C-alpha positions in Angstrom: 0.0 0.0 0.0 1.1 3.5 -0.8 1.3 6.5 1.5 -2.1 7.4 2.8 -3.4 10.5 4.6 -5.0 10.1 7.9 -8.5 10.7 6.3 -7.8 8.1 3.6 -6.6 5.5 6.2 -9.7 6.1 8.3 -12.0 5.6 5.3 -10.3 2.4 4.2 -10.6 1.1 7.8 -14.4 1.6 7.3 -14.6 -0.6 4.2 -16.7 -3.5 5.8 -16.4 -6.8 4.0 -19.3 -8.3 6.0 -21.5 -5.4 5.0 -20.5 -5.7 1.3 -21.3 -9.5 1.3 -24.6 -9.0 3.0 -25.7 -6.3 0.6 -24.5 -8.2 -2.4 -26.5 -11.3 -1.2 -29.6 -9.1 -0.8 -29.1 -7.4 -4.2 -28.5 -10.6 -6.2 -31.7 -12.1 -4.7 -33.7 -9.4 -6.5 -34.3 -10.8 -10.0 -34.0 -7.4 -11.7 -34.2 -8.7 -15.3 -34.6 -5.8 -17.8 -38.3 -4.9 -18.2 -39.4 -6.8 -15.0 -41.1 -5.2 -12.0 -37.9 -6.3 -10.0 -35.9 -3.9 -12.2 -37.6 -1.0 -10.4 -37.5 -2.8 -7.1 -33.7 -2.9 -7.3 -33.6 0.9 -7.9 -35.8 1.6 -4.8 -33.5 -0.6 -2.7 -30.4 1.3 -3.8 -32.2 4.6 -3.2 -32.9 3.5 0.4 -29.3 2.5 0.9 -28.0 5.8 -0.4 -30.5 7.7 1.9 -29.1 5.8 4.9 -25.6 7.0 4.0 -26.7 10.6 4.2 -26.8 11.2 0.5 -29.3 13.6 -1.1 -31.4 11.2 -3.2 -33.2 12.1 -6.4 -35.5 9.2 -7.5 -37.8 9.8 -10.4 -40.0 7.8 -12.9 -38.4 7.9 -16.3 -40.7 9.2 -19.0 -40.7 6.2 -21.3 -42.8 7.9 -24.0 -40.2 10.7 -24.2 -37.4 8.2 -24.3 -39.1 6.4 -27.2 -39.5 9.6 -29.2 -36.2 11.4 -28.5 -33.8 11.6 -31.4 -30.7 10.8 -29.2 -32.3 8.1 -27.1 -30.3 4.8 -27.2 -33.2 2.5 -27.9 -34.6 -0.4 -25.9 -34.9 -4.1 -26.6 -37.5 -5.0 -23.9 -40.8 -3.5 -23.1 -41.3 -1.6 -19.8 -44.3 -0.5 -17.9 -42.1 1.7 -15.7 -38.5 2.6 -15.1 -36.8 4.6 -12.3 -33.7 6.7 -12.2 -31.8 7.1 -8.9 -29.0 9.5 -8.1 -27.5 9.9 -4.7 -25.3 13.0 -4.1 -22.9 13.3 -1.1 -22.6 17.0 -0.3 -19.4 18.9 -0.6 -18.3 21.9 1.5 -18.0 24.1 -1.6 -21.1 22.8 -3.4 -21.3 23.0 -7.2 -21.3 20.1 -9.7 -19.9 16.7 -8.5 -16.2 16.2 -9.0 -16.8 12.5 -9.5 -19.7 10.3 -10.6 -19.7 6.6 -9.8 -22.3 5.0 -12.1 -23.6 1.4 -12.2 -26.5 -0.5 -13.6 -28.9 -2.6 -11.6 -30.6 -4.5 -14.4 -29.5 -8.0 -15.4 -30.1 -10.4 -18.3 -32.3 -13.5 -18.0 -30.7 -16.4 -16.2 -31.3 -18.8 -19.2 -31.8 -22.6 -18.8 -32.1 -23.5 -15.1 -30.4 -26.8 -15.6 -27.1 -25.1 -16.4 -27.0 -23.6 -12.9 -26.1 -25.7 -9.9 -28.9 -23.9 -7.9 -31.5 -21.2 -8.3 -29.6 -18.3 -10.1 -31.3 -15.7 -7.9 -30.5 -17.5 -4.6 -26.9 -16.2 -4.0 -24.4 -18.6 -2.7 -20.9 -18.1 -1.3 -18.3 -20.8 -1.9 -14.5 -20.6 -2.0 -14.5 -16.8 -1.7 -16.9 -16.4 -4.7 -20.4 -15.1 -4.5 -22.5 -16.9 -7.2 -25.8 -15.7 -8.8 -27.1 -13.9 -11.8 -25.9 -10.3 -11.8 -23.2 -11.0 -9.2 -20.5 -10.1 -11.8 -22.5 -7.9 -14.2 -22.7 -5.7 -12.3 -24.2 -5.9 -8.9 -20.7 -6.6 -7.4 -19.6 -3.3 -8.9 -22.6 -1.4 -7.6 -22.1 -2.7 -4.1 -18.4 -1.8 -4.3 -19.6 1.8 -5.0 -22.0 1.8 -2.2 -19.4 0.3 0.2 -17.0 3.2 -0.8 -19.6 5.8 -0.2 -20.7 4.2 3.1 -17.0 4.2 4.3 -16.7 7.9 3.6 -19.9 8.5 5.6 -19.1 6.3 8.6 -15.5 7.7 8.8 -17.0 11.1 9.2 -15.0 12.6 6.3 -16.4 15.7 4.7 -15.7 16.3 1.0 -14.7 19.6 -0.6 -16.8 18.9 -3.7 -19.8 16.7 -4.1 -19.7 13.0 -5.0 -22.5 11.5 -7.0 -23.8 7.9 -7.4 -25.8 7.2 -10.6 -27.9 4.0 -10.2 -29.3 3.2 -13.7 -31.5 0.7 -15.4 -31.7 -0.6 -19.0 -27.9 -0.8 -19.6 -28.2 -4.3 -21.0 -30.6 -3.3 -23.7 -29.3 0.1 -24.8 -28.6 2.5 -21.9 -32.0 4.0 -21.0 -31.1 4.8 -17.4 -27.8 6.5 -18.1 -29.4 8.5 -20.9 -32.3 9.6 -18.7 -30.0 10.5 -15.9 -27.8 12.7 -18.1 -31.0 14.2 -19.7 -32.2 15.1 -16.2 -29.1 17.3 -15.8 -27.0 15.1 -13.5 -23.4 15.6 -14.5 -19.9 15.5 -13.1 -16.3 16.3 -13.9 -15.3 12.6 -14.3 -16.9 9.2 -14.1 -15.9 5.7 -13.1 -18.2 2.8 -14.0 -17.4 -0.4 -12.1 -18.2 -2.9 -14.9 -16.1 -6.1 -14.4 -12.5 -5.5 -15.6 -10.6 -8.5 -14.2 -7.8 -6.4 -12.6 -7.5 -3.9 -15.5 -8.7 -0.4 -16.2 -10.8 -0.2 -19.3 -10.5 3.2 -21.1 -12.4 2.4 -24.3 -15.4 0.4 -25.3 -16.5 -0.9 -28.7 -20.0 -0.1 -29.8 -22.7 -2.7 -30.5 -25.7 -2.5 -32.8 -28.7 -4.9 -33.1 -29.7 -5.8 -36.6 -32.6 -7.8 -38.1 -32.2 -9.7 -41.4 -35.3 -10.8 -43.3 -34.7 -13.5 -46.0 -37.4 -14.4 -48.5 -37.4 -17.7 -50.4 -40.1 -19.8 -52.1 -42.1 -22.5 -50.4 -42.6 -26.0 -51.8 -43.5 -29.4 -50.5 -40.6 -30.9 -48.5 -40.8 -34.0 -50.7 -39.9 -31.9 -53.7 -37.6 -29.3 -52.0 -35.7 -28.7 -55.3 -38.9 -27.0 -56.5 -38.6 -24.4 -53.8 -35.9 -22.0 -52.5 -35.1 -22.5 -48.9 -34.7 -19.3 -46.9 -32.3 -21.2 -44.6 -30.0 -22.1 -47.5 -30.2 -18.5 -48.6 -29.2 -17.3 -45.2 -26.2 -19.6 -45.2 -24.9 -17.7 -48.2 -25.4 -14.3 -46.5 -24.0 -15.6 -43.2 -20.8 -16.8 -44.9 -20.3 -13.2 -46.3 -20.9 -11.8 -42.8 -18.2 -14.1 -41.4 -15.7 -12.9 -44.0 -16.7 -9.3 -43.2 -16.3 -9.9 -39.5 -12.7 -11.2 -40.1 -11.8 -8.1 -42.1 -13.0 -5.7 -39.4 -10.6 -7.2 -36.8 -7.5 -6.0 -38.8 -5.6 -3.0 -37.4 -7.2 -3.4 -33.9 -5.5 -1.1 -31.4 -3.3 -2.4 -28.7 -5.8 -1.9 -25.8 -7.7 -5.0 -27.2 -4.7 -7.3 -26.7 -5.9 -10.8 -25.9 -9.3 -10.2 -27.4 -9.8 -12.2 -30.6 -13.0 -10.6 -31.8 -13.2 -7.0 -30.4 -15.7 -6.2 -33.2 -17.6 -9.4 -33.5 -20.8 -10.3 -35.3 -23.1 -12.8 -33.6 -26.4 -14.2 -34.6 -28.5 -14.5 -31.4 -32.0 -15.3 -32.8 -33.1 -17.3 -35.8 -36.7 -18.0 -36.9 -37.6 -19.9 -40.1 -40.5 -21.9 -41.5 -44.0 -22.8 -40.4 -44.3 -26.4 -41.2 -41.8 -29.3 -41.0 -42.5 -30.7 -44.5 -42.6 -27.3 -46.2 -39.5 -25.6 -47.7 -39.2 -22.5 -45.5 -39.9 -19.3 -47.5 -39.0 -16.8 -44.8 -36.2 -16.5 -42.3 -35.6 -13.7 -39.7 -32.3 -13.5 -38.0 -31.3 -11.0 -35.3 -27.9 -10.4 -34.1 -25.2 -8.1 -32.6 -22.7 -6.2 -34.7 -19.5 -4.6 -33.2 -18.7 -1.0 -33.8 -15.0 0.1 -33.9 -13.7 2.6 -31.4 -14.0 6.0 -33.0 -16.2 4.8 -35.8 -19.5 6.6 -36.4 -22.6 4.4 -36.0 -23.9 5.5 -39.4 -20.6 4.5 -41.0 -20.7 1.1 -39.4 -24.3 0.6 -40.5 -23.4 1.5 -44.1 -20.5 -1.0 -44.2 -22.8 -3.8 -42.9 -25.6 -2.9 -45.4 -23.1 -2.8 -48.3 -21.8 -6.3 -47.3 -25.3 -7.8 -47.3 -26.1 -6.0 -50.6 -23.0 -7.5 -52.3 -23.8 -11.0 -51.0 -27.2 -10.7 -52.5 -26.0 -9.3 -55.9 -23.7 -12.3 -56.2 -26.6 -14.8 -55.8 -29.1 -15.8 -58.6 -32.1 -15.7 -56.3 -31.1 -13.0 -53.8 -30.2 -10.6 -56.7 -33.9 -10.4 -57.4 -35.1 -10.9 -53.8 -32.5 -9.0 -51.6 -32.3 -9.4 -47.9 -33.9 -6.6 -45.9 -31.7 -5.1 -43.2 -33.2 -3.3 -40.2 -31.6 -1.7 -37.2 -33.6 -2.5 -34.1 -33.3 -2.4 -30.3 -30.4 -0.9 -28.5 -27.8 1.2 -30.2 -24.4 1.4 -28.5 -21.9 3.8 -30.0 -18.2 3.3 -29.1 -16.6 5.5 -26.4 -13.2 6.3 -25.0 -11.4 8.3 -22.4 -9.5 11.3 -23.8 -5.8 10.5 -24.0 -4.8 13.5 -21.9 -7.2 12.7 -19.1 -5.6 12.5 -15.6 -8.4 10.1 -14.5 -6.5 7.0 -15.7 -3.3 7.5 -13.7 -5.4 8.7 -10.7 -7.5 5.5 -10.7 -4.4 3.3 -11.3 -2.6 4.8 -8.3 -5.7 4.5 -6.2 -5.8 0.7 -7.0 -2.1 0.4 -5.9 -2.6 2.4 -2.7 -5.7 0.3 -1.9 -3.3 -2.7 -1.7 -3.4 -4.2 -5.3 -1.1 -4.3 -8.3 -1.1 -1.4 -10.8 -4.0 -2.3 -13.2 -3.0 -2.2 -16.9 -5.0 -0.2 -19.4 -7.2 -2.2 -21.8 -10.4 -1.8 -23.9 -13.6 -3.7 -23.7 -15.3 -5.2 -26.8 -18.8 -4.9 -25.3 -21.0 -1.8 -25.6 -21.4 0.0 -22.2 -22.7 3.2 -20.7 -19.2 4.7 -21.0 -20.1 6.0 -24.4 -23.0 8.0 -23.1 -21.0 9.8 -20.4 -18.1 10.3 -22.9 -20.5 11.8 -25.4 -21.7 14.2 -22.7 -18.1 15.4 -22.3 -17.5 13.5 -19.1 -14.1 11.6 -19.0 -15.1 8.0 -18.1 -13.4 4.7 -17.6 -14.2 1.3 -16.1 -12.7 -0.3 -12.9 -14.8 -3.1 -11.4 -14.8 -6.5 -9.7 -15.1 -9.7 -11.6 -14.4 -11.0 -15.1 -16.6 -10.0 -18.0 -16.2 -13.5 -19.5 -18.6 -14.7 -16.7 -21.2 -12.1 -17.6 -24.5 -13.4 -19.2 -23.3 -16.9 -18.6 -24.5 -19.7 -16.3 -22.5 -20.1 -13.0 -21.9 -16.3 -13.0 -19.9 -15.3 -9.9 -17.7 -12.5 -8.5 -14.7 -12.9 -6.1 -15.5 -11.2 -2.8 -11.9 -10.1 -2.6 -12.4 -8.2 -5.8 -15.5 -6.4 -4.5 -13.6 -5.3 -1.4 -10.5 -4.1 -3.3 -12.6 -2.1 -5.8 -14.5 -0.5 -2.9 -11.2 0.6 -1.4 -9.9 1.9 -4.7 -13.1 3.8 -5.5 -13.1 5.3 -2.0 -9.5 6.6 -2.5 -10.5 7.9 -6.0 -13.4 9.7 -4.5 -11.4 11.4 -1.8 -8.6 12.4 -4.2 -11.0 13.7 -6.8 -13.5 15.5 -4.5 -11.0 16.6 -1.9 -11.1 16.3 1.9 -12.4 19.4 3.7 
C-alpha cells in the first residue's frame, strides 16, 4: 500500500467486508431482469441504501414515452411499464457540480436454462471466496463496491470539498436507457468511473454494438420436392458466410488496448426463426444479431458498411439478386466510447488501486458496448474499474470474487477522496 493521509486510512478502515457481502446477497436475490417489476424494485432498494448513507437522493420515474420519441435516445430491446432513475449525491463543502460520478446499472439479463445452474440463479451462494448468482459479476458486485466506498466515507465522518454522485441506472443491458435519462435530467460530473467487471485492469475504451434484423425471403414448396422451392435457410447460409468474412476483415488493425481479445468487433447471430411447417420448404427467415462498432467509428458509417456487405452478397446470388435481404436496425444502439488520451483520470485510478493494496492495473479496452459512451458523449471523461471478469457475464454459473469487491470498494473510496478533496 502507498502512503495514505489520515483521512484516507480512516476511510479504508471503514470498508466493511461483511456489509459488502450481506448487501450483495440481498441485491442478487432481486431478479432485476430488464423490463421486469424487479428492475424498479432494485432501484428503490439502492435509493434506500443511499439515503441511509446521508446522500441527497433524487429518485424519479423515467418518461418512457419521451425516451421512445427522443432523437438521441439509445433505444430499448425490452418493453417496460415503468423505469426509475436514482441519483444519490454526497454533499461537498464548496457545493457545485460533483467532481466524481460513480455509475452502475442494476438490471440483469435473464438467467437462461435453469439446468445449467447448480442452484437457483437468484439465490446467492458463497463458496470458495466467490459469490454466485445472476448479476453478481455484471454488475451488482460493482454497484455494491460503489455503495461500500460511499458508506465508508460517511461512517468515517470525512467531509468532502466537492460533491460525489452515485448514478444507479436501469436498461444498460438493452441500450442504456437509465444513463441516458440521468444525463438528460441534468445530472453531471467532472469525471466518471463505471465499475463494470474489468478483471484487474482499467478499461478506457469500449467498442460499440448495434442490433440488426435480417429478413430473407425464399419460395415455399412441398418438402418431398424441395428442389422445386428456394429455402430461406439455405439463402441465409450464403449471407452468413459473407458476414463471417466481413467480421474477419473488421478485426484487422485493432488497437493495442484490445490485446488478448480475438473478436473485439464481433458479429453474432442471437435469434433465428424460419419456416412454419416441418414438411414445407421455408420461404421466410428472420435473423437478429449483434454487430460490433470500432472505437472511434460513427454508428452511421458502421451501418453503411454492414448494409453494403449484405447487398454485395445478394448481388452475387441468382435468387437474392432479385429478392434482396432486408436489413433493419432494431433495439439498443451502442456507439463506441473512449477516455481522452490526456485525461488524468487513468493515472489517478491506477494509483488508487495500488494504494488500496493491489497491483497497478494495466490499461485495456472492452469489446462490449457500455454506458461509458453516453458519459463520454456528454463530455465527461469516463473509464471502467470493477470487480469480476466480463467473461462470466451473461453466462451460467456467474460469480464474482468477494476479494475483488472489497478491493474495488477501497480503490473507489480513494479515487473519490482524491477527486472530490477532503475538507
